[in-house]
N, C-alpha and C positions, 0 to 999 in steps of 0.2 A: 269503886269497882262494880261492874255490872253483876247483878244477881243471876245465878245460874238457875234456870227453870227446871223443875222436875220433868221427866220424860212425858208423863201423862198431861201435865200442864202445857207443855209445848204442843202436843197433838191437839188438845182441846182449844188452845189459842188459834192454831192453824185452821181447825174446823170452823170456828166462829168467824174468823176473818174471811175465809174462802166462801162461806155461806152468804155473808153480807156483800162481798165483792161480786158474787154471781148475781145477786138481786140488783145491784147498781148497774152492772153491765147489761142485764136483760132490759131494764128500764131505759138505759141510754140507747141501746141498739134499736129498741122500738121507737123512741123519740127521733132518732136519726132517720129511720126509714119513713117516718111520718112528717119529717121536716119541723119538728117541735124544738127549735133551737133554744128557746127559753128553758125548757126542762133539761136539755143537754148542759147548758151553762150552770144550772143549779146543782147538777150531779158531779161536776168536775172536781171540786174540792174533796168530796167524799171518795171518789174513785182514786184520786192521787194518794190520799192518806192510806186507804185500804191496800192499794197496790204496793206502796212502800212497806207497810207493815207485813204484808204477805211475803214480799221478797226477803225482808230481814229475818222472818221466822224460818223460811226455807233454807236460807244460807246458814242460819244458826244450827239448824238440824243437820245439815250436810257437814258442818265443821265440828260438830259435837262428837265427843268420844262416848256418849251415853249409849246404853243398850236399850233398844226399842223392842226387844223380844217379849218383854213383860206387858206391853200395851195390848189391850183387848183387840184381837184380830178384826172384829167388826168395825172398830174405830179406824183401823188402818185401811180397811176396804172402803169405808165411807170417804176417807181422805183421798184415796186414789180416784174414786168416782167423781168427787168434787173437783179434783185437779184436772181430770179429763174434760169435764164440763167447762171449767174455767178457761182452759186452753181453747176450746171451741169458740167460746164467747169473745175471747180476746181477738181471735182471727176475724170473726164477724165484725167486731168493733173497728178493727183496723181497716177493713174493707169499706165499711159504712162511712168512716171518717174520710178516707181517701176519695170516695165518690162525692161526698158533700163538699169537700175542698175543691175538687175539679169542677163541679157544677157552679160553685160560687165564682171560681176563676173565669169560667166561660161566660157567665152572666156579666161580670164586670168588663170582660173583653168586648162583648156585644154592645154594652152601653157605651164604652169608649169609642167603638167604631161608629156607632150611631151619632154620637156628638161630633166626631170628626167630620162625618159626611154632611151633617146639617149646618156646620159652621161655615159662613162665607169666608173666603180667603182672598188673597191679592189677585188671584186668577179670575175673580168674578167681576165682570164689567157690565154696566147698564148701557142703555141706548144713548145716554147723555155723556158717556165717558167716565162716569164715576165708578168707584170700585168698592168692594167690601159690602157691608150691610146696606149702605146707602144705595148701591146699585140695584138691589132687589126691590126697593121701595115697599109698597104694601103687600107684595107677593112674598115677602120674607117669611119663611117658616123655619123655626128651629125646634129641635127636639126638647121636650120637657122631660127632665129626669128626676127621679126620686131614688135615693140610695137607701137600701134596707140596712140599718145599722147592725143587724145581726150577721151580715156577711163579713 
């Protein structure tokens, strides 16, 4: 059976987790705005683990019958401040992720359109009646593409 944490221990755990989650989100948001996908990938596991731990602690506090009136009011105020900051960072993070996903999608769409436009098709005929790549002869130009594996 799960051990029931003391009220002060619950608050201390939540403060610890929130502080570290804020640090991770600040780093990730900065990396997203600067396009540092490698750093974003490095932070994903930590962010997921801390987010789950935070959620579990908050739910535990909400479902607990324990009395939090004995906890130092300064700790409660710090927890409220951290929670507000955390909510701001989560919103910024969601926005940055949405923007980066959309940019990646548009980039891939542009590459796909470029490849389609540069690829000879059955409608391309040369002066000798040949079609496709052979019809273009030495004038054939196709797009060179390189796909960024981070997208």
